[in-house]
C-alpha positions in Angstrom: -106.5 -67.4 5.2 -109.1 -69.0 7.5 -109.6 -65.7 9.3 -110.3 -64.0 5.9 -112.9 -66.5 5.1 -114.5 -66.2 8.5 -114.8 -62.4 8.0 -116.2 -63.0 4.5 -118.9 -65.4 5.8 -120.1 -62.7 8.3 -120.1 -60.0 5.7 -121.8 -62.3 3.3 -124.6 -63.0 5.9 -125.1 -59.3 6.4 -125.1 -58.4 2.7 -127.7 -61.0 1.9 -129.8 -60.4 4.9 -133.3 -58.9 4.9 -132.2 -55.4 3.6 -130.7 -56.8 0.3 -133.6 -59.1 -0.3 -136.1 -56.3 0.2 -134.0 -54.0 -2.0 -133.8 -56.5 -4.9 -137.5 -57.5 -4.7 -138.6 -53.9 -4.1 -136.7 -52.5 -7.1 -138.1 -55.4 -9.3 -141.6 -54.5 -8.2 -141.0 -50.8 -8.8 -139.7 -51.4 -12.3 -142.4 -53.9 -13.1 -145.2 -51.5 -12.2 -143.4 -48.4 -13.7 -143.0 -50.2 -17.1 -146.6 -51.4 -17.1 -145.7 -55.0 -16.3 -143.5 -55.1 -19.4 -142.3 -58.7 -18.8 -146.0 -59.8 -19.0 -147.8 -57.2 -21.1 -145.0 -57.1 -23.8 -144.0 -60.8 -23.7 -145.4 -61.4 -27.3 -143.3 -58.4 -28.5 -140.3 -59.9 -26.8 -140.8 -63.2 -28.6 -141.3 -61.5 -32.0 -138.2 -59.3 -31.5 -135.9 -62.2 -30.5 -137.2 -64.7 -33.0 -137.3 -62.3 -36.0 -133.8 -60.8 -35.4 -134.3 -58.1 -38.1 -131.6 -55.7 -39.0 -132.7 -52.1 -38.2 -131.7 -49.1 -40.2 -129.6 -46.6 -38.3 -128.5 -49.2 -35.7 -125.3 -48.5 -33.9 -123.0 -50.8 -32.0 -120.3 -53.5 -32.4 -122.0 -56.8 -32.6 -125.5 -58.1 -33.5 -128.3 -58.1 -30.9 -128.2 -61.9 -30.8 -124.4 -61.9 -30.3 -124.8 -59.4 -27.5 -127.5 -61.6 -26.0 -125.3 -64.7 -26.4 -122.4 -63.0 -24.7 -124.7 -61.9 -21.8 -126.2 -65.3 -21.6 -122.7 -66.7 -21.5 -122.3 -64.7 -18.3 -125.7 -65.7 -16.8 -126.3 -69.3 -18.0 -123.5 -71.0 -16.2 -122.6 -73.0 -13.1 -125.3 -71.1 -11.2 -127.9 -72.9 -13.3 -126.5 -76.4 -12.5 -124.5 -76.1 -9.2 -126.1 -72.9 -7.9 -129.7 -74.2 -8.0 -128.6 -77.4 -6.4 -126.9 -75.4 -3.6 -130.1 -73.3 -3.1 -132.2 -76.5 -2.6 -129.6 -78.2 -0.4 -129.5 -75.2 1.9 -132.9 -73.6 1.6 -135.1 -76.6 0.8 -137.6 -77.1 -2.0 -139.2 -73.7 -1.1 -136.1 -72.0 -2.4 -137.2 -72.8 -5.9 -140.3 -70.7 -5.5 -138.3 -67.7 -4.4 -135.9 -68.3 -7.3 -139.0 -68.0 -9.6 -140.0 -64.8 -7.9 -136.5 -63.4 -8.4 -136.7 -64.4 -12.1 -140.1 -62.9 -12.8 -139.2 -59.6 -11.2 -135.7 -59.9 -12.6 -137.1 -59.7 -16.1 -138.2 -56.1 -15.5 -135.0 -55.3 -13.6 -132.8 -56.7 -16.5 -135.0 -54.8 -19.0 -134.3 -51.5 -17.2 -130.6 -52.2 -16.9 -130.3 -53.0 -20.7 -132.4 -49.9 -21.6 -130.2 -47.6 -19.6 -127.0 -49.4 -20.8 -127.9 -48.5 -24.4 -129.3 -45.0 -23.6 -126.1 -43.9 -21.9 -123.4 -45.8 -23.7 -120.5 -44.1 -25.5 -117.8 -45.0 -27.9 -114.4 -45.3 -26.2 -111.4 -44.8 -28.5 -109.5 -48.0 -29.3 -112.3 -50.2 -28.0 -115.9 -51.3 -28.2 -118.9 -49.4 -27.0 -118.5 -48.5 -23.3 -121.7 -49.0 -21.4 -123.2 -50.4 -18.2 -124.0 -49.0 -14.7 -120.9 -46.9 -14.5 -121.9 -45.0 -17.6 -125.6 -44.6 -16.8 -124.7 -43.5 -13.3 -122.1 -40.9 -14.5 -124.1 -39.7 -17.5 -127.6 -40.1 -16.2 -127.2 -38.9 -12.6 -124.5 -36.4 -13.1 -121.1 -35.5 -11.5 -122.4 -35.6 -7.9 -123.0 -39.4 -8.3 -119.7 -40.2 -10.0 -118.4 -41.8 -6.9 -121.1 -44.4 -7.3 -120.0 -45.1 -10.9 -116.4 -45.5 -9.7 -117.6 -47.7 -6.8 -119.5 -50.0 -9.3 -116.5 -50.2 -11.6 -114.1 -51.1 -8.8 -116.5 -53.7 -7.4 -117.4 -55.0 -10.8 -113.8 -55.5 -11.7 -113.3 -57.4 -8.4 -116.6 -59.3 -8.5 -115.7 -60.7 -11.9 -113.0 -62.7 -10.2 -115.6 -64.3 -7.9 -118.8 -65.0 -9.8 -117.3 -65.2 -13.3 -113.9 -66.7 -12.6 -113.2 -68.7 -9.5 -116.7 -70.0 -8.8 -116.9 -71.3 -12.4 -113.5 -72.9 -12.3 -114.2 -74.5 -8.9 -117.4 -76.2 -10.1 -115.8 -77.5 -13.3 -112.9 -78.9 -11.2 -115.4 -80.5 -8.8 -117.3 -82.1 -11.7 -114.2 -83.4 -13.4 -112.9 -84.9 -10.2 -115.7 -87.4 -10.5 -113.8 -88.7 -13.6 -110.5 -88.7 -11.6 -109.2 -85.7 -13.4 -106.9 -83.7 -11.0 -108.0 -80.2 -10.1 -104.5 -78.9 -11.1 -104.9 -80.3 -14.6 -108.4 -78.7 -14.9 -107.0 -75.3 -13.8 -104.1 -75.4 -16.4 -106.5 -76.4 -19.2 -109.0 -73.6 -18.4 -106.3 -71.0 -18.2 -105.1 -72.0 -21.7 -108.6 -72.2 -23.2 -109.8 -68.9 -21.7 -106.6 -67.1 -22.6 -106.7 -68.1 -26.3 -110.2 -66.5 -26.7 -110.0 -63.4 -24.4 -106.9 -62.2 -26.2 -109.1 -61.5 -29.2 -111.5 -59.2 -27.3 -115.3 -58.8 -27.6 -115.9 -60.1 -31.2 -114.0 -63.4 -30.5 -115.9 -63.9 -27.3 -119.2 -63.4 -29.1 -118.1 -65.8 -31.9 -117.7 -68.5 -29.3 -120.8 -67.6 -27.3 -123.2 -67.8 -30.2 -122.2 -71.4 -30.8 -121.6 -72.7 -27.2 -124.6 -71.1 -25.4 -127.5 -72.3 -27.7 -125.9 -75.8 -27.9 -125.5 -76.2 -24.2 -129.0 -74.9 -23.4 -130.6 -77.3 -25.8 -128.6 -80.4 -24.7 -129.0 -79.7 -21.0 -132.7 -78.8 -21.2 -133.6 -81.9 -23.2 -131.7 -84.1 -20.7 -133.6 -82.5 -17.8 -137.0 -82.9 -19.7 -136.3 -86.6 -20.3 -135.5 -86.9 -16.6 -138.7 -85.2 -15.4 -140.9 -87.1 -17.9 -139.4 -90.3 -16.6 -140.7 -89.3 -13.1 -143.8 -87.5 -14.3 -146.0 -89.2 -11.7 -144.1 -87.3 -9.0 -144.4 -83.9 -10.7 -147.7 -82.8 -9.0 -146.5 -83.6 -5.5 -143.2 -81.9 -6.3 -144.9 -78.7 -7.3 -147.0 -78.8 -4.1 -143.9 -79.4 -2.1 -142.2 -76.3 -3.7 -145.1 -74.0 -2.9 -145.7 -75.4 0.6 -142.0 -75.2 1.6 -141.8 -71.7 0.3 -143.7 -70.5 3.4 -143.2 -73.1 6.0 -140.1 -74.8 7.5 -138.9 -78.1 6.2 -137.9 -80.8 8.7 -134.6 -82.7 8.4 -135.0 -85.9 6.3 -132.4 -88.3 5.2 -129.2 -86.4 4.6 -131.1 -83.1 4.3 -130.5 -81.0 7.4 -133.8 -79.0 7.3 -134.5 -75.5 6.3 -136.3 -72.5 7.7 -138.7 -70.1 6.0 -135.9 -67.4 6.1 -133.3 -69.7 4.5 -135.7 -70.6 1.7 -136.1 -66.9 0.8 -132.4 -66.2 1.4 -131.0 -69.0 -0.8 -133.7 -68.8 -3.4 -133.2 -65.1 -4.0 -129.4 -65.2 -3.7 -129.0 -68.1 -6.1 -131.6 -66.7 -8.4 -129.6 -63.4 -8.7 -126.4 -65.3 -8.9 -127.8 -67.1 -12.0 -129.7 -64.4 -13.8 -127.7 -61.4 -12.5 -130.7 -59.1 -12.6 -129.8 -56.2 -10.4 -126.0 -56.8 -10.4 -125.4 -54.6 -13.5 -123.2 -57.0 -15.3 -125.3 -57.9 -18.4 -125.9 -54.3 -19.6 -122.1 -54.1 -20.2 -122.5 -56.7 -23.0 -125.9 -55.5 -24.3 -124.5 -52.0 -24.6 -122.3 -53.2 -27.5 -125.4 -54.4 -29.5 -126.3 -52.9 -32.9 -129.8 -51.4 -32.2 -131.8 -48.4 -33.1 -133.6 -48.0 -29.7 -132.8 -48.8 -26.1 -136.1 -50.5 -25.5 -135.7 -52.9 -28.4 -132.6 -54.3 -26.9 -134.3 -54.2 -23.5 -136.6 -56.9 -24.9 -133.6 -59.1 -25.3 -132.8 -58.6 -21.7 -136.3 -59.9 -20.7 -135.6 -63.0 -22.9 -132.2 -63.5 -21.2 -133.7 -63.9 -17.7 -136.6 -66.0 -19.1 -134.2 -68.5 -20.6 -131.8 -68.5 -17.7 -134.2 -68.7 -14.7 -137.7 -69.8 -15.9 -136.3 -72.4 -18.3 -132.8 -73.7 -17.4 -132.9 -73.2 -13.6 -136.4 -74.7 -13.4 -135.2 -77.7 -15.3 -132.4 -78.3 -12.8 -134.7 -77.8 -9.8 -137.4 -80.1 -11.0 -134.8 -82.8 -12.0 -133.4 -82.7 -8.5 -136.8 -82.7 -6.7 -138.7 -85.3 -8.7 -135.9 -87.8 -8.3 -135.8 -87.3 -4.6 -132.0 -86.9 -4.5 -132.4 -83.5 -2.7 -132.7 -85.5 0.5 -129.3 -87.2 0.0 -127.2 -84.6 1.8 -125.2 -83.8 -1.4 -124.9 -80.3 -2.7 -123.6 -78.3 -5.7 -122.9 -80.0 -9.0 -122.7 -83.5 -7.3 -126.4 -83.2 -6.4 -127.4 -82.4 -10.0 -125.3 -85.3 -11.2 -127.0 -87.6 -8.8 -130.4 -86.6 -10.3 -129.2 -87.3 -13.9 -127.7 -90.6 -12.7 -131.1 -91.9 -11.6 -132.3 -92.0 -15.3 -129.2 -92.1 -17.5 -126.8 -94.1 -15.3 -123.6 -92.9 -13.8 -121.5 -92.7 -16.9 -123.9 -90.9 -19.2 -125.6 -88.9 -16.4 -122.4 -87.5 -15.0 -121.0 -86.9 -18.5 -124.0 -84.8 -19.6 -123.9 -82.6 -16.5 -120.1 -82.2 -16.5 -120.0 -81.4 -20.3 -122.7 -78.8 -20.0 -121.2 -77.4 -16.9 -117.8 -77.1 -18.4 -119.2 -75.4 -21.5 -121.2 -72.9 -19.6 -118.5 -72.2 -17.1 -116.1 -71.6 -20.0 -118.5 -69.2 -21.6 -119.1 -67.5 -18.3 -115.5 -66.9 -17.7 -115.2 -65.4 -21.2 -118.1 -63.1 -20.7 -117.1 -62.0 -17.2 -113.6 -61.4 -18.4 -115.1 -58.8 -20.8 -117.2 -57.3 -18.0 -114.1 -56.9 -15.8 -111.9 -55.5 -18.5 -114.7 -53.0 -19.3 -114.8 -51.8 -15.7 -111.0 -51.5 -15.9 -111.2 -49.5 -19.1 -113.7 -47.1 -17.5 -111.3 -46.5 -14.6 -108.0 -46.4 -16.3 -108.6 -46.1 -20.1 -108.8 -48.5 -23.0 -105.2 -49.7 -22.6 -106.2 -51.3 -19.3 -108.1 -54.0 -21.1 -105.0 -55.9 -22.2 -103.5 -55.8 -18.6 -106.8 -57.0 -17.1 -106.9 -59.9 -19.5 -103.6 -61.1 -18.2 -104.6 -60.7 -14.6 -107.8 -62.6 -15.3 -106.0 -66.0 -15.8 -104.2 -66.7 -12.5 -107.4 -66.7 -10.3 -108.7 -69.6 -12.4 -106.2 -71.8 -10.8 -107.1 -70.6 -7.3 -110.8 -71.3 -8.0 -109.9 -74.9 -9.2 -108.0 -75.7 -6.0 -109.9 -73.9 -3.2 -112.7 -75.5 -1.2 -116.2 -74.9 -2.7 -117.8 -73.2 0.3 -115.1 -70.6 0.3 -115.3 -69.8 -3.4 -119.1 -69.5 -3.4 -119.1 -67.4 -0.2 -116.6 -65.0 -1.8 -118.7 -64.8 -4.9 -121.9 -64.0 -3.0 -120.1 -61.3 -1.0 -118.8 -59.6 -4.1 -122.1 -59.8 -5.8 -123.8 -58.1 -2.9 -121.4 -55.3 -2.9 -121.6 -54.8 -6.6 -125.4 -54.6 -6.6 -125.6 -51.7 -4.2 -124.6 -48.8 -6.5 -126.5 -50.4 -9.4 -129.7 -50.7 -7.4 -129.5 -47.1 -6.3 -129.1 -46.0 -10.0 -132.1 -48.1 -11.1 -134.2 -46.5 -8.4 -133.2 -42.9 -9.4 -133.2 -43.5 -13.2 -136.5 -45.5 -13.2 -138.4 -42.6 -14.7 -136.0 -42.5 -17.7 -136.8 -46.2 -18.3 -140.5 -45.5 -18.0 -140.4 -42.6 -20.5 -138.4 -44.6 -23.1 -140.7 -47.6 -22.8 -143.8 -45.5 -23.2 -142.2 -43.7 -26.2 -141.2 -47.0 -27.9 -144.5 -48.8 -27.5 -146.6 -45.7 -28.5 -145.7 -46.4 -32.1 -148.0 -48.8 -33.8 -145.2 -50.7 -35.5 -143.6 -51.6 -32.3 -146.6 -53.0 -30.4 
């Protein structure tokens, strides 16, 4: 097993090297420019659409746009926002936060494009919900010659779900609950039961849980982080300066912090940003494709909102909490580092409890959402009956994630993410003109501006 993880570490380093960083950032810039800076120029339209939540005549789909967003957010707002951001700072230094913001701002356009294509090329599969996502817009948008990419994405997506959406989530919850002397084995058993009871009911039951858990967690966690930052408000200006300065210069070792290079800041900032908001991976459009909507661009605005909440709001809250309190120099990493930040203001009992509660809720939601992503990939490959089989296979890895060492779980998740992104990024590049045309068409109508 050690040999396997050694190979995975080398593959991971290659996948998240300069080529992948350039590809993700480059596609984000391409889509940003092609859509007329949609995440900035249409920000007010996004706010109106997501707050109004109007029912549209002629809308097709399985669940409401808000329920689809909540399901997608369940997949994105998770352990990556709490433990992932902490890991990025621990390994890449404060400068990693700047590159996480870059990935978020560009990721808004990328996620917008993914959702637009997900709706535009979705189809109704018998005995199941709407079937959409990269495998569908690759097959239907690019044609038969590119079907191998669609199959490649579905295979990698079905496997990646076990990393980012399953084992990594269970691992962080188990790590957090260990602080309260709860055995990892017990955590694994509990999560298997809790996840199984919901996933057996399919998309609509997952959405019912997500629309309650996701908003509640976001509000509780964000308020806690705001209180923490306000309590250290005098350190905020120097913290922001540190973030921008460290984004372009090496950070020397200090305290328990081992130091970070310019390259590591970019690498970990972009990687953990993508791990959190998933822009470019192609996962979220699988959920958004089930939304009841009358135009692809309308749901695409919800995709922008998703990344905004995930990265600009929640991830930033975690990053600032860690940096203003100075705990980033302690040598801790992951969820423990975030807990240490909350401990400085709320005390050990309350601070740890808030972080662990929010992490457990988001990890649970993420496992539900990614279970749906994985089963949809399986349904594309083997037909609708594969969904039930995949749901059963989904449960066992939860235990492995709970028991394995953290570095191995996160490493495997990063590797699977990188592989999964490749066919999706190719599709986004080739189908960009479709997104640009649909965007121009939608906003050319006075009532939509």
